[in-house]
Structures are given as C-alpha cells and as structure tokens.
Backbone atoms as SQL, in Angstrom:
CREATE TABLE atoms (id INTEGER PRIMARY KEY, chain TEXT, resi INTEGER, resn TEXT, atom TEXT, x REAL, y REAL, z REAL);
INSERT INTO atoms VALUES
  (1, 'A', 1, 'MET', 'N', -2.999, -17.000, -49.237),
  (2, 'A', 1, 'MET', 'CA', -1.552, -17.476, -48.980),
  (3, 'A', 1, 'MET', 'C', -1.278, -16.792, -47.692),
  (4, 'A', 2, 'GLN', 'N', -1.679, -15.632, -47.391),
  (5, 'A', 2, 'GLN', 'CA', -1.326, -14.866, -46.104),
  (6, 'A', 2, 'GLN', 'C', -1.888, -15.784, -44.905),
  (7, 'A', 3, 'GLN', 'N', -2.822, -16.501, -44.793),
  (8, 'A', 3, 'GLN', 'CA', -3.111, -17.395, -43.695),
  (9, 'A', 3, 'GLN', 'C', -2.520, -18.540, -43.773),
  (10, 'A', 4, 'LEU', 'N', -1.966, -19.007, -44.875),
  (11, 'A', 4, 'LEU', 'CA', -1.012, -20.227, -44.736),
  (12, 'A', 4, 'LEU', 'C', 0.442, -19.932, -44.369),
  (13, 'A', 5, 'HIS', 'N', 0.735, -18.605, -44.416),
  (14, 'A', 5, 'HIS', 'CA', 2.291, -18.427, -44.165),
  (15, 'A', 5, 'HIS', 'C', 2.788, -19.039, -42.908),
  (16, 'A', 6, 'PRO', 'N', 2.211, -18.853, -41.760),
  (17, 'A', 6, 'PRO', 'CA', 2.579, -19.422, -40.495),
  (18, 'A', 6, 'PRO', 'C', 2.975, -20.870, -40.620),
  (19, 'A', 7, 'VAL', 'N', 2.043, -21.697, -41.218),
  (20, 'A', 7, 'VAL', 'CA', 2.304, -23.196, -41.364),
  (21, 'A', 7, 'VAL', 'C', 3.161, -23.527, -42.514),
  (22, 'A', 8, 'ILE', 'N', 3.521, -22.472, -43.416),
  (23, 'A', 8, 'ILE', 'CA', 4.526, -22.655, -44.464),
  (24, 'A', 8, 'ILE', 'C', 5.906, -22.749, -43.672),
  (25, 'A', 9, 'LEU', 'N', 6.129, -21.486, -42.821),
  (26, 'A', 9, 'LEU', 'CA', 7.436, -21.178, -42.122),
  (27, 'A', 9, 'LEU', 'C', 7.680, -22.511, -41.136),
  (28, 'A', 10, 'SER', 'N', 6.741, -22.914, -40.356),
  (29, 'A', 10, 'SER', 'CA', 6.844, -23.939, -39.364),
  (30, 'A', 10, 'SER', 'C', 7.269, -25.401, -40.222),
  (31, 'A', 11, 'SER', 'N', 6.732, -25.540, -41.222),
  (32, 'A', 11, 'SER', 'CA', 6.865, -26.811, -42.060),
  (33, 'A', 11, 'SER', 'C', 8.347, -26.777, -42.375),
  (34, 'A', 12, 'LEU', 'N', 8.666, -25.545, -43.072),
  (35, 'A', 12, 'LEU', 'CA', 9.957, -25.675, -43.714),
  (36, 'A', 12, 'LEU', 'C', 11.211, -25.587, -42.466),
  (37, 'A', 13, 'ARG', 'N', 10.868, -25.176, -41.317),
  (38, 'A', 13, 'ARG', 'CA', 11.672, -25.130, -40.259),
  (39, 'A', 13, 'ARG', 'C', 11.871, -26.575, -39.847),
  (40, 'A', 14, 'SER', 'N', 10.713, -27.298, -39.875),
  (41, 'A', 14, 'SER', 'CA', 10.779, -28.779, -39.310),
  (42, 'A', 14, 'SER', 'C', 11.479, -29.582, -40.521),
  (43, 'A', 15, 'ILE', 'N', 11.253, -29.380, -41.745),
  (44, 'A', 15, 'ILE', 'CA', 11.949, -30.123, -42.826),
  (45, 'A', 15, 'ILE', 'C', 13.478, -29.939, -42.923),
  (46, 'A', 16, 'TYR', 'N', 13.762, -28.565, -42.720),
  (47, 'A', 16, 'TYR', 'CA', 15.344, -28.315, -42.929),
  (48, 'A', 16, 'TYR', 'C', 16.078, -28.010, -41.755),
  (49, 'A', 17, 'ASN', 'N', 15.377, -28.134, -40.636),
  (50, 'A', 17, 'ASN', 'CA', 16.100, -27.979, -39.358),
  (51, 'A', 17, 'ASN', 'C', 16.691, -26.572, -39.213),
  (52, 'A', 18, 'GLU', 'N', 15.953, -25.667, -39.676),
  (53, 'A', 18, 'GLU', 'CA', 16.577, -24.383, -39.367),
  (54, 'A', 18, 'GLU', 'C', 15.804, -23.293, -38.710),
  (55, 'A', 19, 'LYS', 'N', 16.303, -22.343, -38.137),
  (56, 'A', 19, 'LYS', 'CA', 15.497, -21.306, -37.246),
  (57, 'A', 19, 'LYS', 'C', 14.804, -20.342, -38.228),
  (58, 'A', 20, 'TYR', 'N', 15.575, -19.820, -39.405),
  (59, 'A', 20, 'TYR', 'CA', 14.884, -19.004, -40.141),
  (60, 'A', 20, 'TYR', 'C', 15.084, -19.435, -41.655),
  (61, 'A', 21, 'SER', 'N', 13.770, -19.788, -42.187),
  (62, 'A', 21, 'SER', 'CA', 13.747, -20.458, -43.387),
  (63, 'A', 21, 'SER', 'C', 13.432, -19.511, -44.664),
  (64, 'A', 22, 'GLN', 'N', 14.233, -19.552, -45.568),
  (65, 'A', 22, 'GLN', 'CA', 14.217, -18.771, -46.703),
  (66, 'A', 22, 'GLN', 'C', 13.509, -19.473, -48.001),
  (67, 'A', 23, 'PHE', 'N', 12.826, -18.710, -48.682),
  (68, 'A', 23, 'PHE', 'CA', 12.047, -19.212, -49.706),
  (69, 'A', 23, 'PHE', 'C', 11.501, -18.076, -50.662),
  (70, 'A', 24, 'SER', 'N', 11.163, -18.535, -51.846),
  (71, 'A', 24, 'SER', 'CA', 10.498, -17.601, -52.663),
  (72, 'A', 24, 'SER', 'C', 9.602, -18.209, -53.816),
  (73, 'A', 25, 'CYS', 'N', 8.983, -17.455, -54.798),
  (74, 'A', 25, 'CYS', 'CA', 8.177, -17.939, -55.767),
  (75, 'A', 25, 'CYS', 'C', 7.051, -18.932, -55.191),
  (76, 'A', 26, 'GLU', 'N', 6.624, -18.613, -53.999),
  (77, 'A', 26, 'GLU', 'CA', 5.603, -19.593, -53.563),
  (78, 'A', 26, 'GLU', 'C', 4.188, -19.351, -54.213),
  (79, 'A', 27, 'ARG', 'N', 3.568, -20.609, -54.390),
  (80, 'A', 27, 'ARG', 'CA', 2.373, -20.303, -55.256),
  (81, 'A', 27, 'ARG', 'C', 1.580, -21.690, -54.903),
  (82, 'A', 28, 'ILE', 'N', 0.128, -21.448, -54.858),
  (83, 'A', 28, 'ILE', 'CA', -0.683, -22.433, -54.672),
  (84, 'A', 28, 'ILE', 'C', -0.974, -23.591, -55.811),
  (85, 'A', 29, 'LEU', 'N', -0.595, -24.792, -55.858),
  (86, 'A', 29, 'LEU', 'CA', -0.558, -25.494, -56.950),
  (87, 'A', 29, 'LEU', 'C', -1.978, -26.549, -57.139),
  (88, 'A', 30, 'SER', 'N', -2.613, -26.590, -56.005),
  (89, 'A', 30, 'SER', 'CA', -3.874, -27.158, -55.946),
  (90, 'A', 30, 'SER', 'C', -4.547, -26.893, -54.604),
  (91, 'A', 31, 'ILE', 'N', -5.993, -26.934, -55.010),
  (92, 'A', 31, 'ILE', 'CA', -6.908, -26.758, -53.675),
  (93, 'A', 31, 'ILE', 'C', -7.905, -27.938, -53.801),
  (94, 'A', 32, 'ASN', 'N', -8.018, -28.915, -52.923),
  (95, 'A', 32, 'ASN', 'CA', -8.922, -29.975, -53.210),
  (96, 'A', 32, 'ASN', 'C', -9.974, -29.906, -51.926),
  (97, 'A', 33, 'GLU', 'N', -11.178, -29.841, -52.342),
  (98, 'A', 33, 'GLU', 'CA', -12.220, -30.074, -51.162),
  (99, 'A', 33, 'GLU', 'C', -12.508, -31.405, -51.088),
  (100, 'A', 34, 'ARG', 'N', -12.418, -31.935, -49.714),
  (101, 'A', 34, 'ARG', 'CA', -12.834, -33.380, -49.345),
  (102, 'A', 34, 'ARG', 'C', -13.858, -33.455, -48.339),
  (103, 'A', 35, 'VAL', 'N', -14.493, -34.599, -48.483),
  (104, 'A', 35, 'VAL', 'CA', -15.548, -34.978, -47.447),
  (105, 'A', 35, 'VAL', 'C', -15.144, -36.218, -46.624),
  (106, 'A', 36, 'ALA', 'N', -15.095, -36.131, -45.435),
  (107, 'A', 36, 'ALA', 'CA', -14.673, -37.140, -44.611),
  (108, 'A', 36, 'ALA', 'C', -15.763, -38.446, -44.684),
  (109, 'A', 37, 'ILE', 'N', -15.349, -39.550, -44.605),
  (110, 'A', 37, 'ILE', 'CA', -16.447, -40.755, -44.689),
  (111, 'A', 37, 'ILE', 'C', -17.363, -40.717, -43.526),
  (112, 'A', 38, 'LYS', 'N', -18.557, -40.860, -43.585),
  (113, 'A', 38, 'LYS', 'CA', -19.380, -40.835, -42.447),
  (114, 'A', 38, 'LYS', 'C', -19.099, -42.227, -41.722),
  (115, 'A', 39, 'ASN', 'N', -19.201, -42.054, -40.406),
  (116, 'A', 39, 'ASN', 'CA', -18.972, -43.161, -39.586),
  (117, 'A', 39, 'ASN', 'C', -20.157, -43.819, -39.277),
  (118, 'A', 40, 'ARG', 'N', -20.339, -45.165, -39.575),
  (119, 'A', 40, 'ARG', 'CA', -21.668, -45.749, -39.477),
  (120, 'A', 40, 'ARG', 'C', -21.880, -46.284, -38.030),
  (121, 'A', 41, 'ASN', 'N', -20.679, -46.550, -37.280),
  (122, 'A', 41, 'ASN', 'CA', -21.057, -47.282, -35.864),
  (123, 'A', 41, 'ASN', 'C', -21.181, -46.127, -34.772),
  (124, 'A', 42, 'ASN', 'N', -21.355, -44.857, -35.071),
  (125, 'A', 42, 'ASN', 'CA', -21.671, -43.732, -34.120),
  (126, 'A', 42, 'ASN', 'C', -20.478, -43.582, -33.057),
  (127, 'A', 43, 'LYS', 'N', -19.547, -44.135, -33.455),
  (128, 'A', 43, 'LYS', 'CA', -18.544, -43.911, -32.464),
  (129, 'A', 43, 'LYS', 'C', -17.533, -42.561, -32.994),
  (130, 'A', 44, 'ALA', 'N', -17.581, -41.536, -32.409),
  (131, 'A', 44, 'ALA', 'CA', -17.024, -40.163, -32.762),
  (132, 'A', 44, 'ALA', 'C', -15.518, -40.337, -32.533),
  (133, 'A', 45, 'ARG', 'N', -14.872, -39.802, -33.568),
  (134, 'A', 45, 'ARG', 'CA', -13.401, -39.909, -33.521),
  (135, 'A', 45, 'ARG', 'C', -12.866, -38.348, -33.032),
  (136, 'A', 46, 'PRO', 'N', -11.912, -38.089, -32.377),
  (137, 'A', 46, 'PRO', 'CA', -11.555, -36.617, -32.072),
  (138, 'A', 46, 'PRO', 'C', -10.970, -35.856, -33.248),
  (139, 'A', 47, 'VAL', 'N', -11.699, -35.671, -34.276),
  (140, 'A', 47, 'VAL', 'CA', -11.111, -34.819, -35.307),
  (141, 'A', 47, 'VAL', 'C', -12.203, -34.139, -35.821),
  (142, 'A', 48, 'GLY', 'N', -12.000, -32.820, -36.404),
  (143, 'A', 48, 'GLY', 'CA', -13.037, -31.983, -36.936),
  (144, 'A', 48, 'GLY', 'C', -13.718, -32.573, -38.218),
  (145, 'A', 49, 'ALA', 'N', -13.124, -33.177, -39.001),
  (146, 'A', 49, 'ALA', 'CA', -13.677, -33.687, -40.336),
  (147, 'A', 49, 'ALA', 'C', -14.312, -34.996, -40.047),
  (148, 'A', 50, 'ILE', 'N', -15.354, -35.184, -39.521),
  (149, 'A', 50, 'ILE', 'CA', -15.910, -36.556, -39.336),
  (150, 'A', 50, 'ILE', 'C', -17.393, -36.445, -39.727),
  (151, 'A', 51, 'HIS', 'N', -17.917, -37.497, -39.927),
  (152, 'A', 51, 'HIS', 'CA', -19.453, -37.726, -40.200),
  (153, 'A', 51, 'HIS', 'C', -19.842, -36.741, -41.319),
  (154, 'A', 52, 'GLY', 'N', -18.975, -36.839, -42.522),
  (155, 'A', 52, 'GLY', 'CA', -19.283, -36.257, -43.749),
  (156, 'A', 52, 'GLY', 'C', -18.942, -34.814, -43.825),
  (157, 'A', 53, 'ALA', 'N', -18.007, -34.290, -42.783),
  (158, 'A', 53, 'ALA', 'CA', -17.542, -32.737, -42.602),
  (159, 'A', 53, 'ALA', 'C', -16.767, -32.477, -43.847),
  (160, 'A', 54, 'LYS', 'N', -16.568, -31.253, -44.325),
  (161, 'A', 54, 'LYS', 'CA', -15.642, -30.950, -45.454),
  (162, 'A', 54, 'LYS', 'C', -14.456, -30.325, -44.791),
  (163, 'A', 55, 'TYR', 'N', -13.234, -30.874, -45.637),
  (164, 'A', 55, 'TYR', 'CA', -11.977, -30.175, -45.234),
  (165, 'A', 55, 'TYR', 'C', -11.229, -29.865, -46.637),
  (166, 'A', 56, 'PHE', 'N', -10.071, -29.213, -46.413),
  (167, 'A', 56, 'PHE', 'CA', -9.413, -28.909, -47.740),
  (168, 'A', 56, 'PHE', 'C', -7.980, -29.421, -47.633),
  (169, 'A', 57, 'GLU', 'N', -7.469, -29.952, -48.852),
  (170, 'A', 57, 'GLU', 'CA', -6.174, -30.532, -49.010),
  (171, 'A', 57, 'GLU', 'C', -5.412, -29.228, -49.935),
  (172, 'A', 58, 'ILE', 'N', -4.436, -28.727, -49.503),
  (173, 'A', 58, 'ILE', 'CA', -3.628, -27.652, -50.436),
  (174, 'A', 58, 'ILE', 'C', -2.331, -28.167, -50.691),
  (175, 'A', 59, 'THR', 'N', -1.839, -27.920, -51.902),
  (176, 'A', 59, 'THR', 'CA', -0.612, -28.152, -52.301),
  (177, 'A', 59, 'THR', 'C', 0.297, -26.703, -52.644),
  (178, 'A', 60, 'ILE', 'N', 1.306, -26.410, -51.945),
  (179, 'A', 60, 'ILE', 'CA', 2.152, -25.204, -52.108),
  (180, 'A', 60, 'ILE', 'C', 3.273, -25.431, -52.718),
  (181, 'A', 61, 'GLY', 'N', 3.762, -24.725, -53.750),
  (182, 'A', 61, 'GLY', 'CA', 5.069, -24.915, -54.335),
  (183, 'A', 61, 'GLY', 'C', 5.910, -23.811, -53.886),
  (184, 'A', 62, 'LEU', 'N', 7.254, -24.150, -53.544),
  (185, 'A', 62, 'LEU', 'CA', 8.058, -23.121, -53.125),
  (186, 'A', 62, 'LEU', 'C', 9.394, -23.445, -53.651),
  (187, 'A', 63, 'CYS', 'N', 10.452, -22.264, -53.814),
  (188, 'A', 63, 'CYS', 'CA', 11.682, -22.374, -54.384),
  (189, 'A', 63, 'CYS', 'C', 12.440, -22.043, -53.029),
  (190, 'A', 64, 'ARG', 'N', 13.591, -22.529, -52.974),
  (191, 'A', 64, 'ARG', 'CA', 14.619, -22.537, -52.008),
  (192, 'A', 64, 'ARG', 'C', 15.795, -21.653, -52.632),
  (193, 'A', 65, 'PRO', 'N', 16.584, -21.083, -51.829),
  (194, 'A', 65, 'PRO', 'CA', 17.750, -20.305, -52.398),
  (195, 'A', 65, 'PRO', 'C', 18.768, -21.122, -53.064),
  (196, 'A', 66, 'ASP', 'N', 18.855, -22.267, -52.774),
  (197, 'A', 66, 'ASP', 'CA', 19.915, -23.108, -53.548),
  (198, 'A', 66, 'ASP', 'C', 19.336, -23.741, -54.897),
  (199, 'A', 67, 'GLY', 'N', 18.230, -23.449, -55.077),
  (200, 'A', 67, 'GLY', 'CA', 17.570, -23.946, -56.286),
  (201, 'A', 67, 'GLY', 'C', 16.573, -25.078, -56.139),
  (202, 'A', 68, 'GLU', 'N', 16.542, -25.678, -55.090),
  (203, 'A', 68, 'GLU', 'CA', 15.809, -26.797, -54.535),
  (204, 'A', 68, 'GLU', 'C', 14.379, -26.425, -54.581),
  (205, 'A', 69, 'SER', 'N', 13.443, -27.158, -55.302),
  (206, 'A', 69, 'SER', 'CA', 11.850, -26.855, -55.088),
  (207, 'A', 69, 'SER', 'C', 11.286, -27.764, -53.847),
  (208, 'A', 70, 'VAL', 'N', 10.225, -27.085, -53.212),
  (209, 'A', 70, 'VAL', 'CA', 9.569, -28.174, -52.240),
  (210, 'A', 70, 'VAL', 'C', 8.187, -27.948, -52.689),
  (211, 'A', 71, 'GLU', 'N', 7.461, -29.219, -52.556),
  (212, 'A', 71, 'GLU', 'CA', 6.050, -29.104, -52.389),
  (213, 'A', 71, 'GLU', 'C', 5.407, -29.295, -51.010),
  (214, 'A', 72, 'LEU', 'N', 4.560, -28.615, -50.600),
  (215, 'A', 72, 'LEU', 'CA', 4.136, -28.893, -49.180),
  (216, 'A', 72, 'LEU', 'C', 2.787, -29.409, -49.311),
  (217, 'A', 73, 'TYR', 'N', 2.221, -30.356, -48.632),
  (218, 'A', 73, 'TYR', 'CA', 0.973, -30.938, -48.679),
  (219, 'A', 73, 'TYR', 'C', 0.358, -30.541, -47.382),
  (220, 'A', 74, 'ILE', 'N', -0.723, -29.667, -47.230),
  (221, 'A', 74, 'ILE', 'CA', -1.148, -29.249, -46.103),
  (222, 'A', 74, 'ILE', 'C', -2.659, -29.530, -45.921),
  (223, 'A', 75, 'LYS', 'N', -3.327, -29.704, -44.847),
  (224, 'A', 75, 'LYS', 'CA', -4.692, -29.987, -44.838),
  (225, 'A', 75, 'LYS', 'C', -5.278, -29.415, -43.456),
  (226, 'A', 76, 'ASN', 'N', -6.617, -29.296, -43.359),
  (227, 'A', 76, 'ASN', 'CA', -7.192, -28.841, -42.121),
  (228, 'A', 76, 'ASN', 'C', -8.169, -29.820, -41.738),
  (229, 'A', 77, 'ASP', 'N', -7.815, -31.020, -41.461),
  (230, 'A', 77, 'ASP', 'CA', -8.837, -32.001, -41.078),
  (231, 'A', 77, 'ASP', 'C', -8.739, -32.497, -39.544),
  (232, 'A', 78, 'THR', 'N', -7.964, -31.752, -38.752),
  (233, 'A', 78, 'THR', 'CA', -8.057, -32.011, -37.343),
  (234, 'A', 78, 'THR', 'C', -9.077, -31.346, -36.552),
  (235, 'A', 79, 'GLY', 'N', -9.316, -31.657, -35.365),
  (236, 'A', 79, 'GLY', 'CA', -10.201, -31.039, -34.312),
  (237, 'A', 79, 'GLY', 'C', -10.013, -29.477, -34.244),
  (238, 'A', 80, 'SER', 'N', -8.921, -28.986, -34.345),
  (239, 'A', 80, 'SER', 'CA', -8.723, -27.553, -34.286),
  (240, 'A', 80, 'SER', 'C', -9.027, -26.847, -35.456),
  (241, 'A', 81, 'VAL', 'N', -9.185, -27.495, -36.515),
  (242, 'A', 81, 'VAL', 'CA', -9.450, -27.206, -38.130),
  (243, 'A', 81, 'VAL', 'C', -8.375, -26.071, -38.494),
  (244, 'A', 82, 'GLN', 'N', -7.071, -26.384, -37.898),
  (245, 'A', 82, 'GLN', 'CA', -5.968, -25.374, -38.210),
  (246, 'A', 82, 'GLN', 'C', -5.293, -26.335, -39.458),
  (247, 'A', 83, 'TYR', 'N', -4.584, -25.559, -40.383),
  (248, 'A', 83, 'TYR', 'CA', -3.781, -26.297, -41.258),
  (249, 'A', 83, 'TYR', 'C', -2.547, -26.880, -40.635),
  (250, 'A', 84, 'HIS', 'N', -2.266, -28.187, -41.231),
  (251, 'A', 84, 'HIS', 'CA', -0.905, -28.739, -40.852),
  (252, 'A', 84, 'HIS', 'C', -0.272, -29.239, -41.882),
  (253, 'A', 85, 'LEU', 'N', 0.948, -29.692, -41.734),
  (254, 'A', 85, 'LEU', 'CA', 1.814, -30.387, -42.809),
  (255, 'A', 85, 'LEU', 'C', 1.337, -31.741, -42.841),
  (256, 'A', 86, 'ALA', 'N', 0.985, -32.351, -44.113),
  (257, 'A', 86, 'ALA', 'CA', 0.619, -33.617, -44.064),
  (258, 'A', 86, 'ALA', 'C', 1.495, -34.552, -44.822),
  (259, 'A', 87, 'GLY', 'N', 2.527, -33.733, -45.533),
  (260, 'A', 87, 'GLY', 'CA', 3.631, -34.312, -46.283),
  (261, 'A', 87, 'GLY', 'C', 4.301, -33.303, -47.181),
  (262, 'A', 88, 'PHE', 'N', 5.261, -33.739, -47.716),
  (263, 'A', 88, 'PHE', 'CA', 6.113, -32.678, -48.637),
  (264, 'A', 88, 'PHE', 'C', 6.922, -33.562, -49.583),
  (265, 'A', 89, 'LYS', 'N', 7.307, -32.890, -50.656),
  (266, 'A', 89, 'LYS', 'CA', 8.323, -33.520, -51.603),
  (267, 'A', 89, 'LYS', 'C', 9.302, -32.662, -52.144),
  (268, 'A', 90, 'LYS', 'N', 10.458, -33.008, -52.043),
  (269, 'A', 90, 'LYS', 'CA', 11.758, -31.930, -52.378),
  (270, 'A', 90, 'LYS', 'C', 12.151, -32.500, -53.661),
  (271, 'A', 91, 'THR', 'N', 12.566, -31.609, -54.590),
  (272, 'A', 91, 'THR', 'CA', 13.273, -31.749, -55.819),
  (273, 'A', 91, 'THR', 'C', 14.516, -30.912, -55.766),
  (274, 'A', 92, 'SER', 'N', 15.532, -31.590, -56.093),
  (275, 'A', 92, 'SER', 'CA', 16.995, -30.835, -56.092),
  (276, 'A', 92, 'SER', 'C', 17.125, -30.130, -57.351),
  (277, 'A', 93, 'ALA', 'N', 17.906, -29.049, -57.335),
  (278, 'A', 93, 'ALA', 'CA', 17.980, -28.275, -58.488),
  (279, 'A', 93, 'ALA', 'C', 18.568, -29.136, -59.742),
  (280, 'A', 94, 'ASP', 'N', 19.493, -29.953, -59.371),
  (281, 'A', 94, 'ASP', 'CA', 20.167, -30.735, -60.386),
  (282, 'A', 94, 'ASP', 'C', 19.212, -31.688, -61.171),
  (283, 'A', 95, 'SER', 'N', 18.411, -32.292, -60.420),
  (284, 'A', 95, 'SER', 'CA', 17.251, -33.307, -60.939),
  (285, 'A', 95, 'SER', 'C', 16.402, -32.410, -61.757),
  (286, 'A', 96, 'ARG', 'N', 15.885, -31.237, -61.514),
  (287, 'A', 96, 'ARG', 'CA', 15.253, -30.376, -62.581),
  (288, 'A', 96, 'ARG', 'C', 15.814, -29.943, -63.590),
  (289, 'A', 97, 'LYS', 'N', 17.031, -29.955, -63.758),
  (290, 'A', 97, 'LYS', 'CA', 17.718, -29.524, -64.960),
  (291, 'A', 97, 'LYS', 'C', 17.816, -30.632, -65.780),
  (292, 'A', 98, 'ASN', 'N', 17.567, -31.882, -65.505),
  (293, 'A', 98, 'ASN', 'CA', 17.696, -33.018, -66.333),
  (294, 'A', 98, 'ASN', 'C', 16.289, -33.172, -67.034),
  (295, 'A', 99, 'ASP', 'N', 15.170, -32.558, -66.520),
  (296, 'A', 99, 'ASP', 'CA', 13.927, -32.893, -66.992),
  (297, 'A', 99, 'ASP', 'C', 13.863, -32.058, -68.398);
C-alpha cells in the first residue's frame, strides 16, 4: 500500500479538485494479474505490457471524511510501468445507508 500512496493521492486530487485530499480506511479490494494479448502483426505499440507481458489491475477502497466511499481502479500497463488511475467509482453516504 505504501508504494501506491502517491497514485492514491494524485487520483483523489484529480477526482475532487482539491490540493490536500483526506481519506481513511484504505484497503486493497482486489489484485488481478493480467497478460497483454500477443500482437500478431509484429507492430510494437509504445506500452510496457505488450506481446504477452504481465501487468496488474488493483482496486483500492477508501472512505472520505463526509462518509462517501471511493473505489480506485489502478493498473501498471504503460511503458513506464508506473501505476496510474484507470477509473473510479464514488458511492455517497446516503446511498450506502439504503443498502
């Protein structure tokens, strides 16, 4: 989780347009190892996960101070092999109370 902290902070800053993001109860919800599809026509693409290379998709769950929860979907399938935000899902505190 420590290595993912910078991408978590930058993702929250981007999502909420705030300079200092606050969150708690962070946890890894899933880690999936993926294999890129092999390219048959020998044309290389500028990504790290090509021609059968492995990469990871990680789902991280967070709680916000206002009770909202956020799931961050991050992966490391680029040429730099650094993790980046691939998507997110926000759930308001009100909608969680109705479940």
